[in-house]
Backbone as XML, in Angstrom:
<?xml version="1.0"?>
<chain id="A" units="angstrom">
  <residue number="1" name="MET">
    <atom name="N" x="-6.071" y="3.193" z="15.611"/>
    <atom name="CA" x="-4.882" y="2.948" z="14.833"/>
    <atom name="C" x="-5.262" y="2.848" z="13.356"/>
  </residue>
  <residue number="2" name="TYR">
    <atom name="N" x="-4.555" y="3.585" z="12.527"/>
    <atom name="CA" x="-4.828" y="3.573" z="11.092"/>
    <atom name="C" x="-4.178" y="2.361" z="10.434"/>
  </residue>
  <residue number="3" name="LYS">
    <atom name="N" x="-4.923" y="1.746" z="9.524"/>
    <atom name="CA" x="-4.429" y="0.612" z="8.760"/>
    <atom name="C" x="-3.923" y="1.118" z="7.412"/>
  </residue>
  <residue number="4" name="ILE">
    <atom name="N" x="-2.675" y="0.779" z="7.083"/>
    <atom name="CA" x="-2.062" y="1.220" z="5.834"/>
    <atom name="C" x="-1.625" y="-0.005" z="5.045"/>
  </residue>
  <residue number="5" name="MET">
    <atom name="N" x="-2.094" y="-0.107" z="3.809"/>
    <atom name="CA" x="-1.758" y="-1.231" z="2.946"/>
    <atom name="C" x="-0.577" y="-0.863" z="2.067"/>
  </residue>
  <residue number="6" name="ILE">
    <atom name="N" x="0.413" y="-1.747" z="2.039"/>
    <atom name="CA" x="1.626" y="-1.560" z="1.255"/>
    <atom name="C" x="1.540" y="-2.437" z="0.008"/>
  </residue>
  <residue number="7" name="ILE">
    <atom name="N" x="1.623" y="-1.792" z="-1.160"/>
    <atom name="CA" x="1.658" y="-2.535" z="-2.415"/>
    <atom name="C" x="2.963" y="-2.169" z="-3.110"/>
  </residue>
  <residue number="8" name="GLU">
    <atom name="N" x="3.945" y="-3.028" z="-2.897"/>
    <atom name="CA" x="5.322" y="-2.812" z="-3.360"/>
    <atom name="C" x="5.897" y="-4.165" z="-3.732"/>
  </residue>
  <residue number="9" name="ASP">
    <atom name="N" x="6.427" y="-4.296" z="-4.958"/>
    <atom name="CA" x="6.926" y="-5.591" z="-5.398"/>
    <atom name="C" x="8.331" y="-5.915" z="-4.911"/>
  </residue>
  <residue number="10" name="ASP">
    <atom name="N" x="9.103" y="-4.933" z="-4.533"/>
    <atom name="CA" x="10.448" y="-5.179" z="-4.010"/>
    <atom name="C" x="10.319" y="-5.592" z="-2.540"/>
  </residue>
  <residue number="11" name="ALA">
    <atom name="N" x="10.650" y="-6.851" z="-2.252"/>
    <atom name="CA" x="10.439" y="-7.407" z="-0.905"/>
    <atom name="C" x="11.201" y="-6.636" z="0.172"/>
  </residue>
  <residue number="12" name="SER">
    <atom name="N" x="12.402" y="-6.175" z="-0.122"/>
    <atom name="CA" x="13.175" y="-5.457" z="0.901"/>
    <atom name="C" x="12.556" y="-4.088" z="1.197"/>
  </residue>
  <residue number="13" name="ILE">
    <atom name="N" x="12.068" y="-3.401" z="0.180"/>
    <atom name="CA" x="11.395" y="-2.109" z="0.408"/>
    <atom name="C" x="10.077" y="-2.329" z="1.131"/>
  </residue>
  <residue number="14" name="ARG">
    <atom name="N" x="9.353" y="-3.382" z="0.736"/>
    <atom name="CA" x="8.074" y="-3.695" z="1.392"/>
    <atom name="C" x="8.293" y="-3.959" z="2.880"/>
  </residue>
  <residue number="15" name="ARG">
    <atom name="N" x="9.330" y="-4.716" z="3.201"/>
    <atom name="CA" x="9.633" y="-5.021" z="4.606"/>
    <atom name="C" x="10.045" y="-3.763" z="5.360"/>
  </residue>
  <residue number="16" name="GLU">
    <atom name="N" x="10.849" y="-2.922" z="4.712"/>
    <atom name="CA" x="11.272" y="-1.653" z="5.320"/>
    <atom name="C" x="10.065" y="-0.769" z="5.624"/>
  </residue>
  <residue number="17" name="LEU">
    <atom name="N" x="9.144" y="-0.667" z="4.669"/>
    <atom name="CA" x="7.930" y="0.130" z="4.880"/>
    <atom name="C" x="7.076" y="-0.464" z="5.998"/>
  </residue>
  <residue number="18" name="TYR">
    <atom name="N" x="6.969" y="-1.788" z="6.027"/>
    <atom name="CA" x="6.191" y="-2.462" z="7.060"/>
    <atom name="C" x="6.726" y="-2.098" z="8.450"/>
  </residue>
  <residue number="19" name="LEU">
    <atom name="N" x="8.037" y="-2.217" z="8.625"/>
    <atom name="CA" x="8.650" y="-1.905" z="9.923"/>
    <atom name="C" x="8.527" y="-0.425" z="10.270"/>
  </residue>
  <residue number="20" name="LEU">
    <atom name="N" x="8.716" y="0.439" z="9.287"/>
    <atom name="CA" x="8.578" y="1.874" z="9.509"/>
    <atom name="C" x="7.178" y="2.212" z="10.010"/>
  </residue>
  <residue number="21" name="LEU">
    <atom name="N" x="6.158" y="1.659" z="9.350"/>
    <atom name="CA" x="4.776" y="1.932" z="9.742"/>
    <atom name="C" x="4.456" y="1.338" z="11.109"/>
  </residue>
  <residue number="22" name="LYS">
    <atom name="N" x="4.916" y="0.126" z="11.352"/>
    <atom name="CA" x="4.683" y="-0.532" z="12.645"/>
    <atom name="C" x="5.297" y="0.291" z="13.776"/>
  </residue>
  <residue number="23" name="ASN">
    <atom name="N" x="6.535" y="0.761" z="13.576"/>
    <atom name="CA" x="7.226" y="1.561" z="14.595"/>
    <atom name="C" x="6.593" y="2.939" z="14.788"/>
  </residue>
  <residue number="24" name="ALA">
    <atom name="N" x="5.841" y="3.392" z="13.790"/>
    <atom name="CA" x="5.157" y="4.675" z="13.887"/>
    <atom name="C" x="3.718" y="4.508" z="14.383"/>
  </residue>
  <residue number="25" name="SER">
    <atom name="N" x="3.395" y="3.344" z="14.905"/>
    <atom name="CA" x="2.081" y="3.036" z="15.501"/>
    <atom name="C" x="0.949" y="2.968" z="14.489"/>
  </residue>
  <residue number="26" name="TYR">
    <atom name="N" x="1.268" y="2.592" z="13.265"/>
    <atom name="CA" x="0.241" y="2.286" z="12.269"/>
    <atom name="C" x="0.073" y="0.771" z="12.225"/>
  </residue>
  <residue number="27" name="GLU">
    <atom name="N" x="-1.019" y="0.336" z="11.637"/>
    <atom name="CA" x="-1.254" y="-1.084" z="11.427"/>
    <atom name="C" x="-0.957" y="-1.387" z="9.953"/>
  </residue>
  <residue number="28" name="PRO">
    <atom name="N" x="0.240" y="-1.901" z="9.651"/>
    <atom name="CA" x="0.573" y="-2.164" z="8.251"/>
    <atom name="C" x="-0.040" y="-3.476" z="7.763"/>
  </residue>
  <residue number="29" name="ALA">
    <atom name="N" x="-0.424" y="-3.473" z="6.505"/>
    <atom name="CA" x="-0.875" y="-4.680" z="5.809"/>
    <atom name="C" x="-0.101" y="-4.708" z="4.501"/>
  </residue>
  <residue number="30" name="GLU">
    <atom name="N" x="0.174" y="-5.886" z="4.004"/>
    <atom name="CA" x="0.959" y="-5.983" z="2.779"/>
    <atom name="C" x="0.452" y="-7.119" z="1.925"/>
  </residue>
  <residue number="31" name="THR">
    <atom name="N" x="0.853" y="-7.096" z="0.668"/>
    <atom name="CA" x="0.549" y="-8.190" z="-0.232"/>
    <atom name="C" x="1.769" y="-8.476" z="-1.084"/>
  </residue>
  <residue number="32" name="ALA">
    <atom name="N" x="1.953" y="-9.741" z="-1.399"/>
    <atom name="CA" x="3.012" y="-10.149" z="-2.318"/>
    <atom name="C" x="2.389" y="-10.736" z="-3.580"/>
  </residue>
  <residue number="33" name="LEU">
    <atom name="N" x="1.068" y="-10.667" z="-3.672"/>
    <atom name="CA" x="0.336" y="-11.132" z="-4.855"/>
    <atom name="C" x="-0.136" y="-9.900" z="-5.627"/>
  </residue>
  <residue number="34" name="PHE">
    <atom name="N" x="0.252" y="-9.818" z="-6.873"/>
    <atom name="CA" x="-0.027" y="-8.602" z="-7.629"/>
    <atom name="C" x="-1.069" y="-8.826" z="-8.721"/>
  </residue>
  <residue number="35" name="THR">
    <atom name="N" x="-2.118" y="-9.552" z="-8.364"/>
    <atom name="CA" x="-3.269" y="-9.731" z="-9.242"/>
    <atom name="C" x="-4.509" y="-9.290" z="-8.472"/>
  </residue>
  <residue number="36" name="ASP">
    <atom name="N" x="-5.471" y="-8.770" z="-9.175"/>
    <atom name="CA" x="-6.728" y="-8.315" z="-8.563"/>
    <atom name="C" x="-6.488" y="-7.355" z="-7.401"/>
  </residue>
  <residue number="37" name="LEU">
    <atom name="N" x="-5.554" y="-6.441" z="-7.583"/>
    <atom name="CA" x="-5.181" y="-5.536" z="-6.489"/>
    <atom name="C" x="-6.335" y="-4.662" z="-6.009"/>
  </residue>
  <residue number="38" name="PRO">
    <atom name="N" x="-7.153" y="-4.083" z="-6.888"/>
    <atom name="CA" x="-8.272" y="-3.278" z="-6.360"/>
    <atom name="C" x="-9.193" y="-4.091" z="-5.443"/>
  </residue>
  <residue number="39" name="GLN">
    <atom name="N" x="-9.414" y="-5.358" z="-5.793"/>
    <atom name="CA" x="-10.256" y="-6.206" z="-4.962"/>
    <atom name="C" x="-9.553" y="-6.550" z="-3.645"/>
  </residue>
  <residue number="40" name="GLN">
    <atom name="N" x="-8.238" y="-6.758" z="-3.701"/>
    <atom name="CA" x="-7.490" y="-7.003" z="-2.463"/>
    <atom name="C" x="-7.566" y="-5.796" z="-1.536"/>
  </residue>
  <residue number="41" name="ILE">
    <atom name="N" x="-7.458" y="-4.610" z="-2.126"/>
    <atom name="CA" x="-7.539" y="-3.386" z="-1.326"/>
    <atom name="C" x="-8.920" y="-3.277" z="-0.697"/>
  </residue>
  <residue number="42" name="GLN">
    <atom name="N" x="-9.937" y="-3.522" z="-1.484"/>
    <atom name="CA" x="-11.303" y="-3.442" z="-0.966"/>
    <atom name="C" x="-11.510" y="-4.435" z="0.174"/>
  </residue>
  <residue number="43" name="LYS">
    <atom name="N" x="-11.007" y="-5.640" z="0.016"/>
    <atom name="CA" x="-11.155" y="-6.669" z="1.052"/>
    <atom name="C" x="-10.406" y="-6.286" z="2.325"/>
  </residue>
  <residue number="44" name="GLU">
    <atom name="N" x="-9.212" y="-5.718" z="2.174"/>
    <atom name="CA" x="-8.386" y="-5.335" z="3.323"/>
    <atom name="C" x="-8.959" y="-4.114" z="4.042"/>
  </residue>
  <residue number="45" name="ASN">
    <atom name="N" x="-9.659" y="-3.253" z="3.291"/>
    <atom name="CA" x="-10.297" y="-2.049" z="3.818"/>
    <atom name="C" x="-9.336" y="-1.158" z="4.622"/>
  </residue>
  <residue number="46" name="PRO">
    <atom name="N" x="-8.226" y="-0.734" z="3.991"/>
    <atom name="CA" x="-7.273" y="0.111" z="4.710"/>
    <atom name="C" x="-7.747" y="1.563" z="4.782"/>
  </residue>
  <residue number="47" name="ASP">
    <atom name="N" x="-7.091" y="2.322" z="5.653"/>
    <atom name="CA" x="-7.348" y="3.763" z="5.739"/>
    <atom name="C" x="-6.516" y="4.530" z="4.721"/>
  </residue>
  <residue number="48" name="LEU">
    <atom name="N" x="-5.449" y="3.904" z="4.207"/>
    <atom name="CA" x="-4.561" y="4.534" z="3.238"/>
    <atom name="C" x="-3.793" y="3.430" z="2.518"/>
  </residue>
  <residue number="49" name="VAL">
    <atom name="N" x="-3.417" y="3.685" z="1.257"/>
    <atom name="CA" x="-2.640" y="2.733" z="0.468"/>
    <atom name="C" x="-1.344" y="3.397" z="0.026"/>
  </residue>
  <residue number="50" name="LEU">
    <atom name="N" x="-0.221" y="2.694" z="0.240"/>
    <atom name="CA" x="1.061" y="3.092" z="-0.347"/>
    <atom name="C" x="1.230" y="2.221" z="-1.582"/>
  </residue>
  <residue number="51" name="LEU">
    <atom name="N" x="1.301" y="2.845" z="-2.750"/>
    <atom name="CA" x="1.229" y="2.112" z="-4.015"/>
    <atom name="C" x="2.418" y="2.437" z="-4.906"/>
  </residue>
  <residue number="52" name="ASP">
    <atom name="N" x="3.143" y="1.397" z="-5.301"/>
    <atom name="CA" x="4.229" y="1.540" z="-6.265"/>
    <atom name="C" x="3.623" y="1.639" z="-7.661"/>
  </residue>
  <residue number="53" name="VAL">
    <atom name="N" x="4.308" y="2.323" z="-8.564"/>
    <atom name="CA" x="3.822" y="2.444" z="-9.938"/>
    <atom name="C" x="4.201" y="1.216" z="-10.755"/>
  </residue>
  <residue number="54" name="ASN">
    <atom name="N" x="5.447" y="0.789" z="-10.651"/>
    <atom name="CA" x="5.944" y="-0.342" z="-11.449"/>
    <atom name="C" x="5.728" y="-1.651" z="-10.705"/>
  </residue>
  <residue number="55" name="LEU">
    <atom name="N" x="4.666" y="-2.329" z="-11.069"/>
    <atom name="CA" x="4.326" y="-3.609" z="-10.452"/>
    <atom name="C" x="4.352" y="-4.697" z="-11.516"/>
  </residue>
  <residue number="56" name="PRO">
    <atom name="N" x="4.612" y="-5.933" z="-11.126"/>
    <atom name="CA" x="4.583" y="-7.013" z="-12.113"/>
    <atom name="C" x="3.163" y="-7.245" z="-12.619"/>
  </residue>
  <residue number="57" name="GLY">
    <atom name="N" x="3.020" y="-7.274" z="-13.911"/>
    <atom name="CA" x="1.714" y="-7.573" z="-14.494"/>
    <atom name="C" x="0.839" y="-6.381" z="-14.774"/>
  </residue>
  <residue number="58" name="GLU">
    <atom name="N" x="0.828" y="-5.386" z="-13.914"/>
    <atom name="CA" x="0.013" y="-4.205" z="-14.157"/>
    <atom name="C" x="0.615" y="-2.982" z="-13.495"/>
  </residue>
  <residue number="59" name="SER">
    <atom name="N" x="0.226" y="-1.843" z="-13.991"/>
    <atom name="CA" x="0.745" y="-0.580" z="-13.477"/>
    <atom name="C" x="-0.041" y="-0.128" z="-12.252"/>
  </residue>
  <residue number="60" name="GLY">
    <atom name="N" x="0.663" y="0.452" z="-11.294"/>
    <atom name="CA" x="-0.015" y="1.039" z="-10.144"/>
    <atom name="C" x="-0.973" y="2.143" z="-10.562"/>
  </residue>
  <residue number="61" name="LEU">
    <atom name="N" x="-0.676" y="2.811" z="-11.671"/>
    <atom name="CA" x="-1.575" y="3.853" z="-12.175"/>
    <atom name="C" x="-2.925" y="3.256" z="-12.556"/>
  </residue>
  <residue number="62" name="GLY">
    <atom name="N" x="-2.897" y="2.121" z="-13.247"/>
    <atom name="CA" x="-4.133" y="1.437" z="-13.619"/>
    <atom name="C" x="-4.882" y="0.920" z="-12.397"/>
  </residue>
  <residue number="63" name="VAL">
    <atom name="N" x="-4.132" y="0.424" z="-11.427"/>
    <atom name="CA" x="-4.749" y="-0.043" z="-10.181"/>
    <atom name="C" x="-5.491" y="1.106" z="-9.512"/>
  </residue>
  <residue number="64" name="CYS">
    <atom name="N" x="-4.849" y="2.268" z="-9.452"/>
    <atom name="CA" x="-5.467" y="3.428" z="-8.812"/>
    <atom name="C" x="-6.714" y="3.881" z="-9.574"/>
  </residue>
  <residue number="65" name="ARG">
    <atom name="N" x="-6.628" y="3.931" z="-10.899"/>
    <atom name="CA" x="-7.806" y="4.324" z="-11.700"/>
    <atom name="C" x="-8.968" y="3.370" z="-11.470"/>
  </residue>
  <residue number="66" name="GLU">
    <atom name="N" x="-8.687" y="2.066" z="-11.432"/>
    <atom name="CA" x="-9.744" y="1.081" z="-11.186"/>
    <atom name="C" x="-10.297" y="1.210" z="-9.771"/>
  </residue>
  <residue number="67" name="LEU">
    <atom name="N" x="-9.410" y="1.425" z="-8.806"/>
    <atom name="CA" x="-9.821" y="1.596" z="-7.413"/>
    <atom name="C" x="-10.755" y="2.789" z="-7.267"/>
  </residue>
  <residue number="68" name="ARG">
    <atom name="N" x="-10.489" y="3.861" z="-7.997"/>
    <atom name="CA" x="-11.293" y="5.077" z="-7.904"/>
    <atom name="C" x="-12.724" y="4.884" z="-8.406"/>
  </residue>
  <residue number="69" name="GLN">
    <atom name="N" x="-12.985" y="3.814" z="-9.118"/>
    <atom name="CA" x="-14.343" y="3.544" z="-9.592"/>
    <atom name="C" x="-15.280" y="3.160" z="-8.454"/>
  </residue>
  <residue number="70" name="PHE">
    <atom name="N" x="-14.706" y="2.693" z="-7.329"/>
    <atom name="CA" x="-15.572" y="2.274" z="-6.234"/>
    <atom name="C" x="-15.076" y="2.677" z="-4.847"/>
  </residue>
  <residue number="71" name="SER">
    <atom name="N" x="-13.937" y="3.372" z="-4.760"/>
    <atom name="CA" x="-13.392" y="3.700" z="-3.446"/>
    <atom name="C" x="-12.713" y="5.064" z="-3.465"/>
  </residue>
  <residue number="72" name="ASP">
    <atom name="N" x="-12.769" y="5.741" z="-2.329"/>
    <atom name="CA" x="-12.045" y="7.006" z="-2.193"/>
    <atom name="C" x="-10.935" y="6.889" z="-1.147"/>
  </residue>
  <residue number="73" name="VAL">
    <atom name="N" x="-10.465" y="5.649" z="-0.893"/>
    <atom name="CA" x="-9.362" y="5.446" z="0.038"/>
    <atom name="C" x="-8.161" y="6.266" z="-0.442"/>
  </residue>
  <residue number="74" name="PRO">
    <atom name="N" x="-7.504" y="6.989" z="0.450"/>
    <atom name="CA" x="-6.334" y="7.775" z="0.041"/>
    <atom name="C" x="-5.203" y="6.880" z="-0.482"/>
  </residue>
  <residue number="75" name="VAL">
    <atom name="N" x="-4.559" y="7.350" z="-1.548"/>
    <atom name="CA" x="-3.448" y="6.623" z="-2.165"/>
    <atom name="C" x="-2.247" y="7.550" z="-2.242"/>
  </residue>
  <residue number="76" name="ILE">
    <atom name="N" x="-1.130" y="7.081" z="-1.723"/>
    <atom name="CA" x="0.144" y="7.784" z="-1.885"/>
    <atom name="C" x="1.020" y="6.897" z="-2.763"/>
  </residue>
  <residue number="77" name="PHE">
    <atom name="N" x="1.421" y="7.421" z="-3.906"/>
    <atom name="CA" x="2.338" y="6.698" z="-4.770"/>
    <atom name="C" x="3.747" y="6.826" z="-4.202"/>
  </residue>
  <residue number="78" name="VAL">
    <atom name="N" x="4.440" y="5.704" z="-4.079"/>
    <atom name="CA" x="5.835" y="5.661" z="-3.652"/>
    <atom name="C" x="6.568" y="4.974" z="-4.802"/>
  </residue>
  <residue number="79" name="THR">
    <atom name="N" x="7.330" y="5.751" z="-5.572"/>
    <atom name="CA" x="7.860" y="5.227" z="-6.821"/>
    <atom name="C" x="9.253" y="5.745" z="-7.142"/>
  </residue>
  <residue number="80" name="SER">
    <atom name="N" x="9.965" y="4.984" z="-7.944"/>
    <atom name="CA" x="11.292" y="5.417" z="-8.391"/>
    <atom name="C" x="11.189" y="6.361" z="-9.580"/>
  </residue>
  <residue number="81" name="GLN">
    <atom name="N" x="10.023" y="6.468" z="-10.161"/>
    <atom name="CA" x="9.824" y="7.409" z="-11.261"/>
    <atom name="C" x="9.727" y="8.807" z="-10.657"/>
  </residue>
  <residue number="82" name="ASN">
    <atom name="N" x="10.593" y="9.707" z="-11.103"/>
    <atom name="CA" x="10.679" y="10.977" z="-10.382"/>
    <atom name="C" x="10.719" y="12.231" z="-11.251"/>
  </residue>
  <residue number="83" name="THR">
    <atom name="N" x="10.087" y="12.193" z="-12.407"/>
    <atom name="CA" x="9.999" y="13.417" z="-13.195"/>
    <atom name="C" x="8.688" y="14.125" z="-12.869"/>
  </residue>
  <residue number="84" name="SER">
    <atom name="N" x="8.595" y="15.368" z="-13.273"/>
    <atom name="CA" x="7.350" y="16.103" z="-13.024"/>
    <atom name="C" x="6.185" y="15.480" z="-13.791"/>
  </residue>
  <residue number="85" name="MET">
    <atom name="N" x="6.449" y="14.900" z="-14.953"/>
    <atom name="CA" x="5.378" y="14.226" z="-15.704"/>
    <atom name="C" x="4.912" y="12.967" z="-14.976"/>
  </residue>
  <residue number="86" name="ASP">
    <atom name="N" x="5.845" y="12.240" z="-14.345"/>
    <atom name="CA" x="5.462" y="11.064" z="-13.558"/>
    <atom name="C" x="4.571" y="11.474" z="-12.391"/>
  </residue>
  <residue number="87" name="GLU">
    <atom name="N" x="4.959" y="12.536" z="-11.711"/>
    <atom name="CA" x="4.161" y="13.027" z="-10.587"/>
    <atom name="C" x="2.777" y="13.455" z="-11.055"/>
  </residue>
  <residue number="88" name="LEU">
    <atom name="N" x="2.719" y="14.165" z="-12.169"/>
    <atom name="CA" x="1.441" y="14.607" z="-12.718"/>
    <atom name="C" x="0.556" y="13.413" z="-13.058"/>
  </residue>
  <residue number="89" name="GLU">
    <atom name="N" x="1.153" y="12.397" z="-13.679"/>
    <atom name="CA" x="0.382" y="11.209" z="-14.050"/>
    <atom name="C" x="-0.162" y="10.488" z="-12.815"/>
  </residue>
  <residue number="90" name="CYS">
    <atom name="N" x="0.624" y="10.430" z="-11.757"/>
    <atom name="CA" x="0.160" y="9.796" z="-10.516"/>
    <atom name="C" x="-1.032" y="10.546" z="-9.930"/>
  </residue>
  <residue number="91" name="ILE">
    <atom name="N" x="-0.952" y="11.855" z="-9.902"/>
    <atom name="CA" x="-2.036" y="12.656" z="-9.324"/>
    <atom name="C" x="-3.287" y="12.606" z="-10.206"/>
  </residue>
  <residue number="92" name="THR">
    <atom name="N" x="-3.108" y="12.690" z="-11.531"/>
    <atom name="CA" x="-4.276" y="12.658" z="-12.414"/>
    <atom name="C" x="-4.881" y="11.263" z="-12.530"/>
  </residue>
  <residue number="93" name="SER">
    <atom name="N" x="-4.162" y="10.243" z="-12.085"/>
    <atom name="CA" x="-4.708" y="8.881" z="-12.066"/>
    <atom name="C" x="-5.496" y="8.601" z="-10.794"/>
  </residue>
  <residue number="94" name="GLY">
    <atom name="N" x="-5.577" y="9.597" z="-9.909"/>
    <atom name="CA" x="-6.380" y="9.441" z="-8.699"/>
    <atom name="C" x="-5.584" y="9.400" z="-7.412"/>
  </residue>
  <residue number="95" name="GLY">
    <atom name="N" x="-4.275" y="9.547" z="-7.507"/>
    <atom name="CA" x="-3.450" y="9.540" z="-6.304"/>
    <atom name="C" x="-3.639" y="10.805" z="-5.487"/>
  </residue>
  <residue number="96" name="ASP">
    <atom name="N" x="-3.465" y="10.687" z="-4.188"/>
    <atom name="CA" x="-3.598" y="11.828" z="-3.285"/>
    <atom name="C" x="-2.264" y="12.506" z="-3.010"/>
  </residue>
  <residue number="97" name="ASP">
    <atom name="N" x="-1.181" y="11.761" z="-3.169"/>
    <atom name="CA" x="0.156" y="12.322" z="-2.975"/>
    <atom name="C" x="1.144" y="11.430" z="-3.690"/>
  </residue>
  <residue number="98" name="TYR">
    <atom name="N" x="2.384" y="11.877" z="-3.724"/>
    <atom name="CA" x="3.439" y="11.221" z="-4.496"/>
    <atom name="C" x="4.749" y="11.461" z="-3.780"/>
  </residue>
  <residue number="99" name="ILE">
    <atom name="N" x="5.532" y="10.420" z="-3.625"/>
    <atom name="CA" x="6.870" y="10.574" z="-3.068"/>
    <atom name="C" x="7.797" y="9.644" z="-3.845"/>
  </residue>
  <residue number="100" name="SER">
    <atom name="N" x="8.964" y="10.155" z="-4.187"/>
    <atom name="CA" x="9.875" y="9.349" z="-4.999"/>
    <atom name="C" x="10.889" y="8.624" z="-4.116"/>
  </residue>
  <residue number="101" name="LYS">
    <atom name="N" x="11.326" y="7.472" z="-4.620"/>
    <atom name="CA" x="12.361" y="6.686" z="-3.968"/>
    <atom name="C" x="13.710" y="7.206" z="-4.434"/>
  </residue>
  <residue number="102" name="PRO">
    <atom name="N" x="14.710" y="7.202" z="-3.639"/>
    <atom name="CA" x="14.658" y="6.809" z="-2.237"/>
    <atom name="C" x="13.994" y="7.902" z="-1.408"/>
  </residue>
  <residue number="103" name="TYR">
    <atom name="N" x="13.080" y="7.519" z="-0.576"/>
    <atom name="CA" x="12.342" y="8.466" z="0.262"/>
    <atom name="C" x="13.075" y="8.631" z="1.587"/>
  </residue>
  <residue number="104" name="GLN">
    <atom name="N" x="12.785" y="9.720" z="2.244"/>
    <atom name="CA" x="13.280" y="9.923" z="3.609"/>
    <atom name="C" x="12.128" y="9.567" z="4.545"/>
  </residue>
  <residue number="105" name="ALA">
    <atom name="N" x="12.377" y="8.670" z="5.479"/>
    <atom name="CA" x="11.328" y="8.152" z="6.356"/>
    <atom name="C" x="10.525" y="9.246" z="7.055"/>
  </residue>
  <residue number="106" name="PRO">
    <atom name="N" x="11.150" y="10.277" z="7.645"/>
    <atom name="CA" x="10.349" y="11.308" z="8.315"/>
    <atom name="C" x="9.417" y="12.059" z="7.354"/>
  </residue>
  <residue number="107" name="ILE">
    <atom name="N" x="9.865" y="12.257" z="6.120"/>
    <atom name="CA" x="9.028" y="12.958" z="5.141"/>
    <atom name="C" x="7.861" y="12.070" z="4.715"/>
  </residue>
  <residue number="108" name="LEU">
    <atom name="N" x="8.126" y="10.798" z="4.487"/>
    <atom name="CA" x="7.042" y="9.878" z="4.140"/>
    <atom name="C" x="6.014" y="9.816" z="5.259"/>
  </residue>
  <residue number="109" name="LEU">
    <atom name="N" x="6.459" y="9.703" z="6.498"/>
    <atom name="CA" x="5.528" y="9.651" z="7.637"/>
    <atom name="C" x="4.738" y="10.951" z="7.763"/>
  </residue>
  <residue number="110" name="ALA">
    <atom name="N" x="5.378" y="12.079" z="7.500"/>
    <atom name="CA" x="4.661" y="13.364" z="7.550"/>
    <atom name="C" x="3.598" y="13.435" z="6.469"/>
  </residue>
  <residue number="111" name="ARG">
    <atom name="N" x="3.914" y="12.942" z="5.283"/>
    <atom name="CA" x="2.916" y="12.960" z="4.198"/>
    <atom name="C" x="1.758" y="12.008" z="4.497"/>
  </residue>
  <residue number="112" name="ILE">
    <atom name="N" x="2.057" y="10.860" z="5.075"/>
    <atom name="CA" x="0.996" y="9.934" z="5.468"/>
    <atom name="C" x="0.072" y="10.613" z="6.483"/>
  </residue>
  <residue number="113" name="ALA">
    <atom name="N" x="0.655" y="11.226" z="7.495"/>
    <atom name="CA" x="-0.147" y="11.893" z="8.525"/>
    <atom name="C" x="-0.998" y="13.013" z="7.926"/>
  </residue>
  <residue number="114" name="ALA">
    <atom name="N" x="-0.410" y="13.775" z="6.994"/>
    <atom name="CA" x="-1.154" y="14.873" z="6.368"/>
    <atom name="C" x="-2.329" y="14.363" z="5.546"/>
  </residue>
  <residue number="115" name="VAL">
    <atom name="N" x="-2.127" y="13.289" z="4.796"/>
    <atom name="CA" x="-3.221" y="12.737" z="3.983"/>
    <atom name="C" x="-4.301" y="12.153" z="4.884"/>
  </residue>
  <residue number="116" name="LEU">
    <atom name="N" x="-3.917" y="11.502" z="5.962"/>
    <atom name="CA" x="-4.908" y="10.919" z="6.865"/>
    <atom name="C" x="-5.725" y="11.980" z="7.597"/>
  </residue>
  <residue number="117" name="LYS">
    <atom name="N" x="-5.191" y="13.184" z="7.768"/>
    <atom name="CA" x="-5.937" y="14.263" z="8.422"/>
    <atom name="C" x="-7.069" y="14.779" z="7.549"/>
  </residue>
  <residue number="118" name="ARG">
    <atom name="N" x="-6.949" y="14.632" z="6.249"/>
    <atom name="CA" x="-7.953" y="15.176" z="5.327"/>
    <atom name="C" x="-9.291" y="14.493" z="5.455"/>
  </residue>
</chain>
């Protein structure tokens, strides 16, 4: 079973993602503390991270760049920012994929499965 860490500051979206992953036979992990996120990710040791861009205190882009200094865990950005420049910035910051909110659950699950196959 793959472990997927959810880093999302909106509690209702975080809960929705948690249930979606659980029902899809993944092992979801989540955090509601948005400090030292790269270290939290390292400690949790997930197979994949779902990462929001707009987080309290720091940007998900910065978290991903810092994470890339010591980890190659796959990162899928799940964000409300939806321009082509936002997508480009997510990918060039070290993200493996990008999906904008509101997402469609089957598409998000397909992208997770595709990234995990790599």
